[in-house]
C-alpha positions in Angstrom: 0.0 0.0 0.0 1.5 3.3 -1.1 1.1 6.5 0.9 -0.7 9.2 -1.1 -0.6 12.7 0.2 -2.8 15.5 -1.2 -1.3 18.9 -2.3 -2.3 21.9 -0.2 -3.9 25.1 -1.5 -2.6 28.5 -0.6 -5.6 29.5 1.6 -5.5 26.4 3.8 -1.7 26.6 4.0 -2.0 30.1 5.4 -4.7 29.1 7.9 -2.4 26.5 9.4 0.7 28.7 9.7 3.3 26.3 11.2 4.1 23.0 9.5 6.4 20.1 10.4 8.0 17.7 7.9 7.1 14.1 8.6 10.7 13.3 9.7 10.4 16.0 12.4 7.1 14.6 13.6 8.6 11.1 13.8 11.4 12.5 16.0 9.0 14.4 18.3 6.9 11.3 18.7 9.9 9.0 19.2 8.8 6.9 16.2 10.6 5.5 13.2 9.7 7.3 9.9 7.9 4.1 8.8 5.7 4.2 11.9 5.0 7.9 11.3 3.9 7.1 7.8 1.6 4.4 9.2 -0.1 7.1 11.3 -0.9 8.9 8.0 -2.1 5.7 6.4 -4.3 4.9 9.4 -5.6 8.5 9.4 -4.4 9.2 13.0 -2.7 12.2 11.4 -3.2 13.9 8.1 -0.5 15.6 6.0 -0.1 17.3 2.7 2.5 18.2 0.1 3.7 21.7 0.3 6.0 22.2 -2.7 8.3 19.2 -3.0 9.7 16.8 -0.5 8.2 14.9 2.3 4.6 15.2 3.7 4.0 18.1 6.0 1.9 17.9 9.1 0.3 20.9 10.9 2.5 21.5 14.0 -0.7 21.9 16.1 -1.4 18.2 15.6 1.6 17.1 17.6 1.5 17.7 21.4 4.1 16.7 24.0 5.5 13.5 22.6 2.1 12.4 21.3 -0.5 13.1 18.7 -2.9 15.7 20.1 -5.6 14.0 22.3 -8.9 13.8 20.5 -7.4 14.5 17.0 -7.4 10.9 15.6 -11.1 10.4 16.4 -12.0 13.7 14.9 -10.1 12.9 11.8 -11.9 9.6 11.5 -15.3 11.3 11.8 -14.3 13.9 9.2 -13.1 11.2 6.8 -16.4 9.3 7.4 -18.3 12.5 6.5 -16.4 12.5 3.1 -13.7 15.1 3.9 -10.3 14.5 2.3 -7.0 15.5 4.0 -7.0 19.1 2.8 -10.7 19.7 3.6 -10.2 18.2 7.1 -7.2 20.5 7.8 -9.2 23.5 6.5 -12.2 22.7 8.7 -10.0 22.2 11.8 -8.2 25.5 11.3 -11.1 27.7 10.2 -12.3 30.0 13.0 -15.7 29.3 14.4 -17.2 32.1 16.5 -19.5 29.6 18.3 -16.5 27.6 19.8 -14.8 30.3 20.1 -11.7 30.0 18.0 -11.1 27.1 15.6 -11.8 23.4 16.1 -8.1 22.7 16.5 -8.0 25.4 19.3 -10.9 23.7 21.0 -9.2 20.2 20.7 -6.0 21.7 22.2 -8.0 23.1 25.1 -9.4 19.6 25.8 -12.8 20.2 24.2 -12.4 17.4 21.6 -15.8 15.8 22.4 -17.6 19.0 21.4 -15.5 19.2 18.2 -16.2 15.6 17.4 -19.9 16.1 17.9 -19.8 19.1 15.4 -17.8 17.0 12.9 -20.4 14.2 13.1 -23.1 16.7 12.2 -21.2 17.4 8.9 -22.1 13.9 7.7 -25.8 14.6 7.7 
């Protein structure tokens, strides 16, 4: 099974701000590059192509030596709702005044259940 990674658009790229190459993510998580690629294949993380080179992951997705708590479940729900990698990243980083902030801000603040609930509503 080959790892396919979508190419990012300018607007979504700017929403995210800070990106990490997959090799840096694997170091921060204490994983081999192969295991980090498996996280992408399993949709526990999503990454995109920004120019050439290796996949890039939003820095906000990686917490203290682990994937941000609540993120993998939210990514699964978004995927089930038909969102691809770029659409998922865009949704997570787009400000939502009812949260307040963006969904990724809410996940970082420990409110991942609320974010997952909102993501589930997208599928209907």
